[in-house]
C-alpha positions as CSV (number, residue, x, y, z in Angstrom):
1,M,0.0,0.0,0.0
2,F,1.2,3.5,-0.8
3,K,1.0,6.4,1.6
4,F,-1.0,9.5,1.2
5,E,-1.9,12.5,3.3
6,Y,-5.5,13.0,4.4
7,Q,-7.0,16.4,5.2
8,R,-10.5,17.2,6.3
9,A,-11.6,20.7,5.2
10,A,-13.8,22.7,7.5
11,S,-15.0,25.0,4.8
12,L,-15.1,25.3,1.0
13,A,-12.5,28.1,1.2
14,E,-10.2,25.9,3.3
15,A,-10.7,23.0,0.8
16,L,-9.6,25.2,-2.1
17,D,-6.6,26.5,-0.1
18,L,-5.5,22.9,0.8
19,K,-5.6,21.9,-2.9
20,A,-4.0,25.1,-4.3
21,G,-0.6,24.3,-5.7
22,R,-0.5,20.7,-4.5
23,A,0.2,18.2,-7.3
24,G,-1.6,14.9,-6.7
25,A,-4.3,16.4,-4.4
26,H,-7.8,15.1,-4.9
27,F,-11.2,16.0,-3.3
28,L,-13.0,13.2,-1.6
29,A,-16.8,13.5,-0.9
30,G,-18.6,10.2,-1.4
31,G,-15.6,8.3,-2.8
32,T,-17.6,5.6,-4.6
33,N,-15.5,6.1,-7.8
34,L,-12.3,7.6,-6.4
35,L,-11.7,4.9,-3.8
36,L,-12.1,2.2,-6.4
37,R,-9.5,3.9,-8.6
38,V,-7.2,4.1,-5.6
39,K,-7.8,0.4,-4.7
40,H,-7.0,-0.7,-8.2
41,R,-3.9,1.5,-8.3
42,Q,-5.2,3.6,-11.2
43,L,-4.9,6.7,-9.0
44,K,-2.1,7.3,-6.4
45,P,-3.1,10.6,-4.7
46,A,-0.5,12.4,-2.7
47,V,-3.3,14.1,-0.7
48,L,-7.0,13.3,-0.2
49,I,-9.0,16.4,0.9
50,S,-12.3,15.4,2.5
51,I,-15.2,17.7,1.5
52,G,-18.0,15.3,2.2
53,R,-19.3,17.0,5.3
54,L,-19.2,20.6,4.1
55,E,-22.6,22.2,4.8
56,E,-22.5,24.5,1.8
57,L,-22.1,21.5,-0.6
58,G,-24.8,19.4,1.0
59,Q,-27.9,21.7,0.7
60,I,-31.0,21.5,-1.4
61,R,-32.9,24.8,-1.5
62,E,-35.1,26.9,-3.6
63,E,-34.0,30.5,-4.5
64,E,-35.9,32.8,-6.7
65,G,-37.9,30.0,-8.2
66,C,-34.8,27.9,-9.0
67,I,-33.8,24.8,-7.0
68,R,-30.1,24.7,-6.0
69,I,-28.6,21.2,-5.3
70,G,-25.1,21.2,-3.8
71,A,-22.6,18.9,-5.4
72,G,-22.1,17.1,-2.0
73,V,-25.7,16.0,-1.7
74,R,-25.9,12.3,-1.3
75,L,-28.2,10.4,-3.7
76,N,-30.3,9.3,-0.7
77,G,-30.6,13.0,0.1
78,L,-32.3,13.5,-3.2
79,L,-34.8,10.8,-2.3
80,D,-35.4,12.3,1.1
81,S,-36.1,15.8,-0.2
82,S,-39.8,16.8,-0.2
83,L,-38.9,19.8,-2.4
84,L,-37.5,17.5,-5.1
85,R,-40.2,14.9,-4.7
86,Q,-42.7,17.7,-5.4
87,K,-40.9,19.7,-8.1
88,A,-38.5,17.2,-9.7
89,P,-40.0,13.7,-9.4
90,L,-38.1,12.4,-12.5
91,L,-34.8,13.3,-10.8
92,V,-35.8,11.5,-7.6
93,R,-36.9,8.4,-9.6
94,A,-33.6,8.3,-11.5
95,A,-31.6,8.6,-8.2
96,A,-33.7,5.7,-6.7
97,G,-32.5,3.4,-9.5
98,I,-28.8,4.0,-8.9
99,G,-26.8,1.4,-7.1
100,S,-27.7,-0.1,-3.7
101,L,-28.8,1.6,-0.6
102,E,-25.2,1.6,0.6
103,V,-24.0,3.2,-2.6
104,R,-26.7,5.9,-2.5
105,N,-25.7,6.6,1.1
106,M,-22.2,7.4,0.0
107,A,-22.4,8.6,-3.6
108,T,-22.9,12.3,-4.3
109,I,-24.7,14.1,-7.2
110,G,-21.5,15.9,-8.0
111,G,-19.6,12.7,-8.2
112,N,-22.2,11.1,-10.4
113,I,-22.1,14.0,-12.8
114,C,-18.3,14.4,-12.9
115,S,-17.1,10.8,-13.0
116,V,-18.2,9.9,-16.6
117,G,-15.7,7.4,-17.8
118,A,-14.3,6.6,-14.4
119,N,-13.7,2.9,-13.9
120,C,-12.7,0.6,-11.1
121,G,-9.9,-1.2,-12.9
122,A,-12.0,-4.4,-13.6
123,C,-12.5,-3.5,-17.2
124,G,-9.3,-4.3,-18.9
125,L,-8.4,-0.7,-19.7
126,P,-4.7,0.4,-19.6
127,G,-3.5,0.2,-16.0
128,C,-6.0,-2.4,-15.0
129,T,-4.6,-4.9,-12.6
130,V,-7.7,-7.0,-12.1
131,M,-8.4,-8.7,-15.4
132,S,-5.9,-10.3,-17.7
133,G,-6.3,-11.5,-21.3
134,G,-7.2,-9.7,-24.4
135,G,-9.9,-7.2,-25.2
136,V,-11.5,-4.3,-23.4
137,Q,-14.7,-5.2,-21.6
138,A,-17.3,-2.8,-20.3
139,C,-16.7,-1.8,-16.7
140,H,-19.6,-2.8,-14.4
141,Y,-18.6,-0.3,-11.8
142,A,-18.3,2.8,-13.9
143,S,-20.5,5.8,-13.3
144,S,-22.7,6.5,-16.3
145,A,-23.6,10.0,-15.1
146,D,-27.1,8.7,-14.7
147,L,-28.4,12.0,-13.4
148,I,-27.5,14.2,-16.3
149,P,-30.5,13.5,-18.5
150,P,-33.1,14.0,-15.8
151,L,-31.3,17.2,-14.6
152,L,-31.3,18.6,-18.2
153,A,-34.9,17.6,-18.7
154,W,-36.1,19.1,-15.4
155,K,-34.1,22.4,-15.2
156,P,-36.5,25.2,-16.0
157,A,-35.2,27.5,-18.7
158,S,-35.7,30.5,-16.5
159,C,-33.0,29.1,-14.2
160,W,-30.4,29.1,-17.0
161,R,-30.8,32.7,-18.0
162,A,-28.1,35.2,-17.4
163,G,-28.2,36.7,-13.9
164,R,-29.9,33.6,-12.4
165,G,-27.1,31.8,-10.8
166,K,-24.0,30.4,-12.5
167,G,-25.7,28.4,-15.3
168,P,-25.2,29.3,-18.9
169,S,-27.6,31.6,-20.8
170,R,-30.2,30.0,-23.1
């Protein structure tokens, strides 16, 4: 096993400071994809910066008619949100179909969206230490960014307009 440093950020600003200028530093929230990559030696981080308990990343709230979902919201948090059950039932339904209860308790919406193409090492891709033999096989553990389609279908156009948050203009 290789060694790495572990830091727990107390705020988003501290997390960004901890990562600034540090080669090999990675953020860790849910870890369902990142930890598999570490386990299968596809990633050897020098530093893991825990952001999984940052309040500002774990909120679901409505502002000016738009719903804001923090990147650190766990998938089960989507299921538990009465606001989302009422205003974004397709998103809740999609989240309910992802993984097991244990995965949904760990996995975050930000990780689901950002880990397209991540794999666990059991797929035969370069660097894979699990499988041997020829051919590339589909990874059964990769994120498929399952939540992107329901997010795009649900997001009201008024929430994408300039001056309404950080989303692009339509």
